[in-house]
C-alpha positions as CSV (number, residue, x, y, z in Angstrom):
1,M,10.6,-11.7,-8.8
2,A,13.8,-10.8,-10.7
3,L,11.9,-9.9,-13.8
4,I,9.4,-7.8,-11.9
5,T,12.1,-6.0,-10.0
6,V,14.2,-5.3,-13.2
7,S,11.2,-3.9,-14.9
8,Q,10.6,-1.5,-12.0
9,G,14.3,-0.6,-12.2
10,L,14.0,0.2,-15.9
11,L,11.0,2.4,-15.3
12,N,13.0,4.3,-12.6
13,H,16.1,4.6,-14.9
14,F,14.5,5.6,-18.2
15,G,11.0,6.8,-17.4
16,I,10.9,9.0,-14.3
17,K,8.0,11.0,-15.7
18,L,6.0,7.9,-16.3
19,T,7.0,6.5,-12.9
20,T,5.8,9.7,-11.2
21,R,2.4,9.4,-13.0
22,L,2.1,5.7,-12.1
23,T,2.9,6.3,-8.4
24,D,0.4,9.2,-8.3
25,F,-2.2,7.0,-9.9
26,S,-1.4,4.1,-7.5
27,G,-2.9,6.0,-4.6
28,Y,-6.3,6.2,-6.3
29,L,-6.1,2.6,-7.6
30,I,-5.3,1.2,-4.1
31,F,-8.2,3.2,-2.6
32,L,-10.6,2.0,-5.4
33,V,-9.5,-1.6,-5.3
34,A,-9.5,-1.8,-1.5
35,G,-13.0,-0.2,-1.2
36,T,-14.5,-2.4,-3.9
37,L,-12.9,-5.5,-2.4
38,I,-14.4,-4.7,1.0
39,L,-17.9,-4.1,-0.3
40,A,-17.7,-7.2,-2.6
41,M,-16.8,-9.4,0.4
42,F,-19.6,-8.0,2.6
43,F,-22.3,-8.4,-0.1
44,A,-21.0,-11.8,-1.4
45,A,-20.7,-13.3,2.0
46,P,-22.9,-16.5,2.3
47,N,-23.9,-15.4,5.8
48,H,-23.0,-12.6,8.2
49,D,-22.0,-14.4,11.4
50,W,-20.9,-11.4,13.4
51,A,-20.0,-13.6,16.4
52,R,-16.9,-14.6,14.4
53,L,-15.4,-11.1,15.1
54,V,-15.3,-11.7,18.8
55,T,-14.5,-15.5,18.8
56,F,-10.9,-16.4,19.5
57,T,-9.5,-19.7,18.1
58,N,-6.0,-21.0,18.1
59,L,-5.3,-21.9,14.4
60,S,-1.5,-22.5,14.8
61,G,0.1,-25.7,13.5
62,E,-1.9,-27.9,11.2
63,A,-5.2,-26.2,11.9
64,G,-3.8,-23.1,10.3
65,G,-2.1,-24.7,7.4
66,D,1.3,-24.7,9.2
67,V,1.8,-21.0,8.7
68,W,2.9,-20.9,12.3
69,P,4.3,-23.8,14.3
70,R,2.0,-25.1,17.0
71,H,1.7,-22.8,20.0
72,N,-0.5,-23.5,23.0
73,S,-0.7,-19.8,24.0
74,I,-3.4,-17.7,22.3
75,G,-1.5,-14.7,23.5
76,T,1.6,-15.7,21.6
77,M,-0.5,-16.3,18.5
78,F,-2.0,-12.9,18.9
79,L,1.4,-11.3,19.0
80,L,2.6,-13.3,16.0
81,G,-0.5,-12.3,14.0
82,L,0.3,-8.6,14.6
83,M,3.3,-8.8,12.3
84,W,1.3,-8.2,9.1
85,P,-0.9,-5.3,10.2
86,I,2.2,-3.7,11.8
87,Y,3.9,-4.0,8.4
88,T,0.9,-2.5,6.6
89,I,0.9,0.7,8.5
90,T,4.6,1.5,8.1
91,G,3.8,4.0,5.4
92,Y,3.2,6.8,7.9
93,D,6.9,7.8,7.5
94,A,6.0,9.2,4.1
95,S,4.8,12.4,5.9
96,A,8.4,12.9,7.2
97,H,9.9,12.2,3.8
98,T,8.0,15.1,2.3
99,S,8.5,17.5,5.2
100,E,10.7,19.8,3.2
101,E,7.7,20.5,0.9
102,T,5.1,20.7,3.7
103,M,3.7,24.0,4.9
104,H,4.2,24.4,8.7
105,A,6.0,21.1,8.7
106,A,6.7,21.0,12.5
107,R,3.0,20.9,13.2
108,N,1.5,19.2,10.1
109,V,4.0,16.4,9.6
110,P,3.2,14.8,13.1
111,K,-0.5,15.2,12.4
112,G,-0.1,13.5,9.0
113,M,1.7,10.6,10.6
114,L,-0.9,10.1,13.3
115,R,-3.7,10.4,10.7
116,A,-2.0,7.8,8.5
117,V,-1.8,5.4,11.4
118,Y,-5.4,5.6,12.6
119,L,-6.9,5.7,9.1
120,S,-5.0,2.7,7.9
121,G,-5.7,0.9,11.1
122,L,-9.4,1.6,10.8
123,F,-9.8,0.7,7.1
124,G,-7.5,-2.3,7.6
125,W,-9.6,-3.6,10.4
126,V,-12.8,-3.2,8.3
127,M,-11.1,-5.1,5.5
128,V,-10.1,-8.0,7.7
129,C,-13.6,-8.1,9.2
130,A,-15.0,-8.4,5.6
131,F,-12.7,-11.3,4.9
132,V,-13.6,-13.2,8.1
133,L,-17.3,-12.7,7.5
134,A,-17.1,-13.8,3.9
135,M,-15.4,-17.1,4.7
136,P,-17.8,-20.1,4.1
137,S,-16.0,-21.7,7.1
138,V,-13.4,-20.3,9.3
139,A,-11.9,-23.7,10.1
140,E,-11.7,-24.6,6.4
141,A,-10.1,-21.2,5.7
142,G,-7.5,-21.8,8.4
143,R,-6.5,-25.1,6.8
144,Q,-5.7,-23.2,3.5
145,G,-2.7,-21.6,5.3
146,A,-0.9,-19.0,3.2
147,N,-3.3,-19.6,0.3
148,V,-6.3,-18.4,2.3
149,F,-6.9,-15.2,0.3
150,G,-6.8,-17.0,-3.1
151,W,-9.1,-19.7,-1.8
152,L,-11.5,-17.0,-0.4
153,M,-11.6,-15.1,-3.7
154,Q,-12.3,-18.4,-5.5
155,Q,-15.1,-19.3,-3.1
156,V,-16.8,-15.9,-2.9
157,L,-15.9,-14.1,-6.2
158,P,-15.2,-16.8,-8.8
159,G,-16.4,-15.0,-11.9
160,A,-15.3,-12.2,-14.2
161,F,-15.7,-9.6,-11.4
162,G,-13.3,-11.5,-9.2
163,K,-10.8,-11.7,-12.0
164,I,-11.0,-7.9,-12.5
165,L,-10.4,-7.4,-8.8
166,W,-7.4,-9.8,-9.0
167,T,-6.0,-7.7,-11.8
168,G,-6.4,-4.5,-9.8
169,I,-4.7,-6.1,-6.7
170,V,-1.7,-7.3,-8.8
171,L,-1.3,-4.0,-10.5
172,A,-1.5,-2.1,-7.1
173,N,1.2,-4.3,-5.7
174,Y,3.4,-3.8,-8.7
175,L,3.0,0.0,-8.4
176,C,3.8,-0.3,-4.6
177,G,7.0,-2.1,-5.5
178,L,7.8,0.6,-8.1
179,A,7.4,3.3,-5.5
180,C,9.6,1.4,-3.0
181,I,12.4,1.3,-5.5
182,T,11.9,5.0,-6.3
183,S,12.0,6.0,-2.6
184,T,14.9,3.7,-1.6
185,S,17.1,4.8,-4.5
186,R,16.4,8.4,-3.7
187,M,17.3,7.8,0.0
188,T,20.5,6.0,-1.2
189,Y,21.3,9.1,-3.3
190,A,20.6,11.5,-0.5
191,F,22.8,9.7,2.0
192,A,25.6,9.4,-0.6
193,R,25.2,13.1,-1.5
194,D,26.0,13.9,2.2
195,G,28.9,11.4,2.3
196,G,27.0,8.9,4.4
197,L,27.7,5.7,2.5
198,P,30.7,3.8,1.3
199,L,31.5,4.7,-2.3
200,S,29.3,7.8,-1.9
201,A,30.9,9.3,-5.0
202,L,29.4,6.5,-7.1
203,W,25.9,6.3,-5.5
204,K,25.3,10.1,-5.8
205,T,25.9,10.1,-9.5
206,V,22.9,11.5,-11.5
207,S,22.6,10.7,-15.2
208,P,22.7,14.0,-17.2
209,K,20.5,12.5,-19.8
210,W,17.8,10.7,-17.8
211,R,18.1,12.9,-14.7
212,T,17.9,9.9,-12.4
213,P,20.4,8.4,-9.8
214,V,21.2,5.4,-12.1
215,P,23.9,3.7,-9.9
216,A,21.7,4.0,-6.8
217,I,18.6,2.6,-8.7
218,W,20.5,-0.5,-9.9
219,A,22.2,-1.0,-6.5
220,V,18.8,-1.2,-4.9
221,V,17.5,-3.6,-7.6
222,V,20.5,-6.0,-7.2
223,L,20.1,-6.0,-3.4
224,I,16.4,-6.7,-3.7
225,I,17.0,-9.7,-6.0
226,L,19.8,-11.0,-3.8
227,S,17.6,-10.8,-0.7
228,T,14.9,-13.0,-2.3
229,L,17.5,-15.7,-2.9
230,Y,18.3,-15.9,0.9
231,A,14.8,-16.2,2.3
232,P,11.1,-16.6,1.4
233,A,10.3,-13.5,-0.6
234,Y,7.2,-12.6,1.4
235,S,7.0,-13.8,5.0
236,T,10.6,-13.6,6.2
237,L,11.5,-10.5,4.2
238,T,8.4,-8.8,5.4
239,T,9.3,-9.4,9.0
240,A,12.9,-8.2,8.4
241,C,11.5,-5.0,6.8
242,V,9.3,-4.5,9.9
243,I,12.3,-4.9,12.2
244,F,14.5,-2.5,10.2
245,L,11.7,0.1,9.8
246,Y,10.7,0.2,13.4
247,M,14.3,0.2,14.7
248,S,15.0,3.2,12.5
249,Y,11.8,4.9,13.7
250,V,12.6,4.4,17.4
251,M,16.4,5.2,17.3
252,P,15.8,9.0,17.4
253,T,13.3,8.4,20.3
254,A,15.8,6.4,22.2
255,A,18.5,9.0,21.6
256,A,16.2,11.8,22.6
257,F,15.4,10.0,25.9
258,F,19.0,10.7,27.0
259,A,19.4,14.1,25.3
260,Y,16.2,15.6,26.7
261,D,16.8,18.4,29.1
262,R,20.5,18.3,28.2
263,S,21.5,19.1,24.6
264,W,17.8,19.2,23.7
265,T,15.8,21.6,25.8
266,R,13.0,22.9,23.6
267,M,10.0,20.9,22.3
268,G,8.5,21.6,18.9
269,P,5.0,23.0,18.5
270,F,3.4,19.6,18.3
271,T,4.0,18.0,21.7
272,L,2.2,15.9,24.3
273,G,4.1,17.7,27.1
274,R,7.3,17.2,29.0
275,R,5.9,14.8,31.6
276,L,4.7,12.2,29.1
277,F,7.8,12.3,26.8
278,R,10.2,10.0,28.6
279,T,7.4,7.6,29.6
280,L,6.2,7.3,26.0
281,A,9.8,7.0,24.8
282,A,10.5,4.1,27.1
283,I,7.2,2.4,26.0
284,S,8.2,2.9,22.4
285,V,11.6,1.3,22.8
286,A,10.1,-1.6,24.7
287,G,7.5,-2.1,22.0
288,V,10.1,-2.3,19.3
289,L,12.1,-4.8,21.3
290,L,8.9,-6.9,21.5
291,L,8.4,-6.5,17.8
292,V,11.9,-7.7,17.1
293,W,11.2,-10.8,19.2
294,I,8.0,-11.4,17.2
295,G,9.8,-11.0,13.9
296,I,12.4,-13.7,14.5
297,Q,10.0,-16.5,15.6
298,P,9.8,-19.6,13.4
299,P,9.3,-19.9,10.5
300,N,10.9,-16.4,10.1
301,Q,14.0,-17.2,12.1
302,K,16.1,-16.2,9.1
303,A,15.1,-12.6,9.8
304,L,17.4,-12.8,12.8
305,G,20.4,-13.5,10.6
306,V,19.4,-10.7,8.2
307,T,19.1,-8.3,11.1
308,L,22.5,-9.2,12.7
309,I,24.3,-9.1,9.4
310,A,22.9,-5.7,8.5
311,V,23.7,-4.2,11.9
312,G,27.2,-5.7,11.7
313,L,27.8,-4.2,8.3
314,L,26.5,-0.8,9.4
315,I,28.8,-0.8,12.4
316,A,31.8,-1.9,10.4
317,A,31.1,0.7,7.7
318,W,30.7,3.4,10.3
319,W,34.0,2.7,12.1
320,S,36.0,1.9,9.0
321,G,35.6,5.4,7.6
322,V,32.0,6.7,7.1
323,R,32.1,8.5,10.5
324,K,35.0,10.6,9.2
325,V,33.2,11.9,6.2
326,F,29.6,11.9,7.2
327,R,28.7,14.9,9.4
328,G,25.0,14.6,9.0
329,P,22.7,16.5,6.5
330,P,24.1,19.9,5.6
331,M,22.5,22.7,7.6
332,I,20.9,25.4,5.4
333,L,20.8,28.6,7.4
334,P,18.2,31.3,6.8
335,Q,19.4,34.3,4.8
């Protein structure tokens, strides 16, 4: 993990043009690999038992390779299983990140976010269906636990074609990590530029030679490596990321619930109407609270510690001085 992360940091530091080309290429690669994987699973499946898609079985505890502790409630298992698809669709915020470069952003950014959610939801569902149908035995697959995908690939696509797909999957994940370091370091730079972080003068520094925010890049790299020393690099950190992302998504909604019809009186051009806003805002906040509960269930209870420590550090940083220098993003008034 450390070597992979450092290599991604080096690419961001010294090769921003190459990084840009690789991240642009990654979108096509992910689409190609995902599409090929879905078709391969459908065609290589030993049988097409469609009843599997509407059959509910509790595979917690030993029956599920001890991925989750034993739960008697199928409803609880359903909620716990939602964590990974919820994590998968988090990329819809990319539309907001590029809003300054989007034509008619007030209308098109919300449309882009909605489109990202329903398209990733649809294609993700089709992919999971392909995996379930391709399993020689659902019960045997469940006993593989966290190794179920590797086991399935070996059972269904054991030859050279499967190895090519494996290579594409690993490369796509590497490029996703590269893009994450790029976006997080730029976000760190942007907050520091506006005085929104401790030691902002350092994190907003841009190398005159490489034209990249070098201190921000390596701060992100170090934090990533340290986080993997605290908890399992996939399951717990994934759930912690989900908690942080959705809390950040819903905070403006929660604030707007109280500001609506007071300091905020005019809706943008993309709106579902005044009557629905507060109801949907309350549902959104309740949904995120449920998601937080899901994210801290065993074996991911360490995510609770990560969340509490991060919130504590943010509050401490805010009251110890950041609030005095951070006035929000600078307003650019029209000429």
